C-alpha positions in Angstrom: 93.3 117.0 106.5 92.6 113.2 106.4 93.1 111.1 109.6 93.3 107.4 109.2 92.6 105.0 112.0 95.2 102.3 112.9 93.1 99.7 111.0 92.5 101.8 107.9 89.3 103.7 108.4 89.1 107.3 107.3 88.4 109.0 110.7 87.4 112.3 109.1 84.5 110.7 107.3 83.3 108.7 110.4 80.0 109.7 111.9 81.4 109.7 115.5 84.2 112.0 114.4 81.9 114.4 112.5 79.3 114.4 115.3 81.9 115.5 117.8 83.3 118.2 115.5 79.9 119.6 114.7 78.2 118.8 118.0 75.4 117.2 116.0 73.0 115.4 118.4 70.8 114.1 115.6 73.8 112.5 113.9 74.8 110.9 117.2 71.2 109.4 117.6 71.2 108.1 114.0 74.7 106.7 114.3 73.9 104.8 117.5 70.9 103.3 115.8 72.9 102.4 112.6 75.7 100.8 114.5 73.4 98.9 116.9 73.9 95.7 114.9 77.5 95.6 116.2 77.8 97.9 119.2 75.3 98.9 121.8 76.1 102.6 122.1 74.2 105.4 123.5 74.0 108.6 121.5 76.2 110.4 124.0 79.0 107.8 123.3 79.1 108.8 119.6 82.1 111.1 119.9 85.6 110.6 118.6 88.8 112.6 118.1 90.2 109.9 115.7 91.9 106.7 116.5 95.5 108.0 116.5 94.7 110.5 119.3 96.1 108.6 122.2 94.6 110.9 124.8 91.5 111.9 122.8 87.9 110.9 123.1 87.0 107.7 121.4 83.9 105.5 121.3 84.0 102.9 124.1 84.9 99.9 121.9 88.0 101.7 120.4 89.1 103.0 123.8 88.8 99.8 125.8 88.3 96.8 123.5 90.0 97.2 120.2 92.9 94.7 120.0 94.2 96.3 116.8 94.6 99.7 118.5 96.2 98.1 121.5 98.7 96.2 119.3 99.7 99.4 117.3 100.2 101.4 120.5 102.2 98.6 122.1 104.4 98.3 119.0 104.9 102.1 119.0 104.0 102.5 115.3 101.7 105.0 113.6 99.4 102.5 111.9 99.0 98.9 110.9 100.3 100.0 107.5 103.8 100.2 109.1 103.7 96.9 110.8 106.1 94.1 109.7 103.3 91.6 110.3 100.8 93.4 108.1 98.2 92.1 107.5 97.7 90.0 110.6 94.8 88.0 112.0 93.9 90.7 114.5 93.4 93.2 111.7 91.7 90.8 109.4 89.3 89.7 112.1 88.4 93.3 112.9 87.9 94.1 109.2 85.6 91.1 108.9 83.6 92.0 112.1 83.2 95.6 111.1 82.6 94.7 107.4 85.2 97.2 106.3 88.0 95.1 104.7 87.7 96.4 101.1 88.2 100.1 101.8 90.3 99.7 105.0 92.8 97.4 103.3 92.9 99.8 100.3 93.7 102.8 102.6 96.5 100.9 104.5 98.0 99.6 101.2 98.0 103.2 99.9 99.7 104.4 103.1 102.3 101.6 102.8 103.0 102.4 99.1 103.2 106.2 99.6 105.4 106.0 102.7 107.9 103.9 100.6 107.8 106.6 97.9 108.4 109.4 100.4 111.4 107.6 101.9 113.0 107.4 98.5 113.0 111.3 98.0 
């Protein structure tokens, strides 16, 4: 099963998600080092249940500081893909900061298109 974050990342391929599922301490250490150019995380903070899990474990940025996640939750929608303001400056700023625009946008566009197709059935 694939889980997409609100901003379009594939949670199930994310190192923090995988490290939590497999309890892989070496992956946590490598991920903390790899992500250090953006986030100062300790290896023990590299754990995630996936962005859409409202009560789940997330890395600190996503849990406390992500404006996109905060917006999606406040609008009571499942993803930015379902937002009437898609794409917005919050989302585009996050994509740019994380350097994920190309594949995150592709994922959200796919969700938007497929949700339209499903509604027609």
